[in-house]
LUMGU-822507 format. One record per atom (N, C-alpha, C): residue number from 1; residue in three letters; x, y, z. Coordinates in steps of 0.001 Angstrom, whole numbers. Example, Ala and Ser with C-alpha at 12.3 -4.5 7.8 and 13.67 -1.06 7.14 Angstrom:
2
<site pos="1" code="ALA" px="13190" py="-5690" pz="7800"/>
<site pos="1" code="ALA" px="12300" py="-4500" pz="7800"/>
<site pos="1" code="ALA" px="13200" py="-3300" pz="7800"/>
<site pos="2" code="SER" px="12850" py="-2250" pz="7080"/>
<site pos="2" code="SER" px="13670" py="-1060" pz="7140"/>
<site pos="2" code="SER" px="12900" py="30" pz="7870"/>
This chain:
29
<site pos="1" code="THR" px="-87911" py="20183" pz="-92192"/>
<site pos="1" code="THR" px="-87055" py="20895" pz="-92912"/>
<site pos="1" code="THR" px="-86493" py="20461" pz="-93856"/>
<site pos="2" code="GLY" px="-86508" py="21171" pz="-95024"/>
<site pos="2" code="GLY" px="-86116" py="20550" pz="-96457"/>
<site pos="2" code="GLY" px="-84380" py="20130" pz="-96426"/>
<site pos="3" code="GLY" px="-83783" py="20022" pz="-95493"/>
<site pos="3" code="GLY" px="-82551" py="19647" pz="-95355"/>
<site pos="3" code="GLY" px="-82483" py="18093" pz="-95776"/>
<site pos="4" code="ASN" px="-83496" py="16915" pz="-94936"/>
<site pos="4" code="ASN" px="-83478" py="16128" pz="-94774"/>
<site pos="4" code="ASN" px="-83817" py="15307" pz="-96436"/>
<site pos="5" code="ARG" px="-84796" py="15995" pz="-97014"/>
<site pos="5" code="ARG" px="-85433" py="15573" pz="-97865"/>
<site pos="5" code="ARG" px="-84288" py="15752" pz="-99204"/>
<site pos="6" code="THR" px="-83526" py="17096" pz="-99112"/>
<site pos="6" code="THR" px="-82632" py="17070" pz="-100534"/>
<site pos="6" code="THR" px="-81263" py="15915" pz="-100061"/>
<site pos="7" code="GLN" px="-81366" py="15634" pz="-98893"/>
<site pos="7" code="GLN" px="-80055" py="14602" pz="-98357"/>
<site pos="7" code="GLN" px="-80531" py="13067" pz="-99042"/>
<site pos="8" code="ALA" px="-81814" py="13146" pz="-98960"/>
<site pos="8" code="ALA" px="-82488" py="11859" pz="-99430"/>
<site pos="8" code="ALA" px="-82490" py="11780" pz="-100912"/>
<site pos="9" code="ALA" px="-82929" py="12732" pz="-101590"/>
<site pos="9" code="ALA" px="-82520" py="12772" pz="-103153"/>
<site pos="9" code="ALA" px="-81610" py="12423" pz="-103641"/>
<site pos="10" code="LYS" px="-80276" py="13345" pz="-102481"/>
<site pos="10" code="LYS" px="-78673" py="13003" pz="-103472"/>
<site pos="10" code="LYS" px="-78473" py="11365" pz="-103199"/>
<site pos="11" code="LEU" px="-78948" py="10863" pz="-102450"/>
<site pos="11" code="LEU" px="-78487" py="9386" pz="-101965"/>
<site pos="11" code="LEU" px="-79246" py="8474" pz="-103119"/>
<site pos="12" code="LEU" px="-80895" py="9205" pz="-103302"/>
<site pos="12" code="LEU" px="-81436" py="8152" pz="-104053"/>
<site pos="12" code="LEU" px="-80747" py="8129" pz="-105759"/>
<site pos="13" code="GLU" px="-80494" py="9762" pz="-105892"/>
<site pos="13" code="GLU" px="-79650" py="9758" pz="-106721"/>
<site pos="13" code="GLU" px="-78338" py="9014" pz="-107052"/>
<site pos="14" code="ILE" px="-77753" py="8767" pz="-105877"/>
<site pos="14" code="ILE" px="-76343" py="8153" pz="-106425"/>
<site pos="14" code="ILE" px="-76551" py="6592" pz="-106245"/>
<site pos="15" code="SER" px="-77367" py="6450" pz="-105168"/>
<site pos="15" code="SER" px="-78053" py="4475" pz="-105889"/>
<site pos="15" code="SER" px="-78386" py="4597" pz="-107057"/>
<site pos="16" code="LEU" px="-79076" py="4994" pz="-107423"/>
<site pos="16" code="LEU" px="-79632" py="4996" pz="-108899"/>
<site pos="16" code="LEU" px="-78970" py="4639" pz="-110301"/>
<site pos="17" code="ARG" px="-78098" py="5877" pz="-109659"/>
<site pos="17" code="ARG" px="-76624" py="6090" pz="-110519"/>
<site pos="17" code="ARG" px="-75698" py="4779" pz="-110526"/>
<site pos="18" code="SER" px="-75544" py="4285" pz="-109622"/>
<site pos="18" code="SER" px="-74139" py="3247" pz="-109276"/>
<site pos="18" code="SER" px="-75442" py="1813" pz="-109562"/>
<site pos="19" code="LEU" px="-76614" py="1846" pz="-109679"/>
<site pos="19" code="LEU" px="-77101" py="663" pz="-110042"/>
<site pos="19" code="LEU" px="-77190" py="949" pz="-111768"/>
<site pos="20" code="ILE" px="-77894" py="1823" pz="-112307"/>
<site pos="20" code="ILE" px="-77288" py="2209" pz="-113701"/>
<site pos="20" code="ILE" px="-76146" py="1189" pz="-114073"/>
<site pos="21" code="TYR" px="-75108" py="2114" pz="-113907"/>
<site pos="21" code="TYR" px="-73731" py="1748" pz="-114201"/>
<site pos="21" code="TYR" px="-73776" py="74" pz="-113837"/>
<site pos="22" code="LYS" px="-73380" py="-348" pz="-112883"/>
<site pos="22" code="LYS" px="-73990" py="-1838" pz="-112915"/>
<site pos="22" code="LYS" px="-74850" py="-2340" pz="-114023"/>
<site pos="23" code="ILE" px="-75450" py="-2133" pz="-114105"/>
<site pos="23" code="ILE" px="-76279" py="-3152" pz="-114799"/>
<site pos="23" code="ILE" px="-75671" py="-3033" pz="-116318"/>
<site pos="24" code="LYS" px="-75233" py="-1563" pz="-116729"/>
<site pos="24" code="LYS" px="-74412" py="-1693" pz="-118293"/>
<site pos="24" code="LYS" px="-73326" py="-2491" pz="-118579"/>
<site pos="25" code="GLU" px="-72646" py="-2009" pz="-116796"/>
<site pos="25" code="GLU" px="-71456" py="-2927" pz="-117175"/>
<site pos="25" code="GLU" px="-71567" py="-4422" pz="-117283"/>
<site pos="26" code="TYR" px="-72745" py="-5292" pz="-117035"/>
<site pos="26" code="TYR" px="-72434" py="-6638" pz="-116951"/>
<site pos="26" code="TYR" px="-73828" py="-6699" pz="-118197"/>
<site pos="27" code="GLY" px="-74006" py="-5825" pz="-119196"/>
<site pos="27" code="GLY" px="-74848" py="-5837" pz="-120367"/>
<site pos="27" code="GLY" px="-76109" py="-6158" pz="-120398"/>
<site pos="28" code="LEU" px="-76492" py="-5555" pz="-119573"/>
<site pos="28" code="LEU" px="-78058" py="-6021" pz="-119613"/>
<site pos="28" code="LEU" px="-79247" py="-5135" pz="-119723"/>
<site pos="29" code="GLU" px="-78489" py="-4029" pz="-120650"/>
<site pos="29" code="GLU" px="-79651" py="-2891" pz="-121332"/>
<site pos="29" code="GLU" px="-80804" py="-3426" pz="-121557"/>
């Protein structure tokens, strides 16, 4: 089923976004 893949992609996008946010927050750009 393609539903699982979509959910995994969303989770990955969320964690990637929060990771980038943390990096910017700590000024490690």
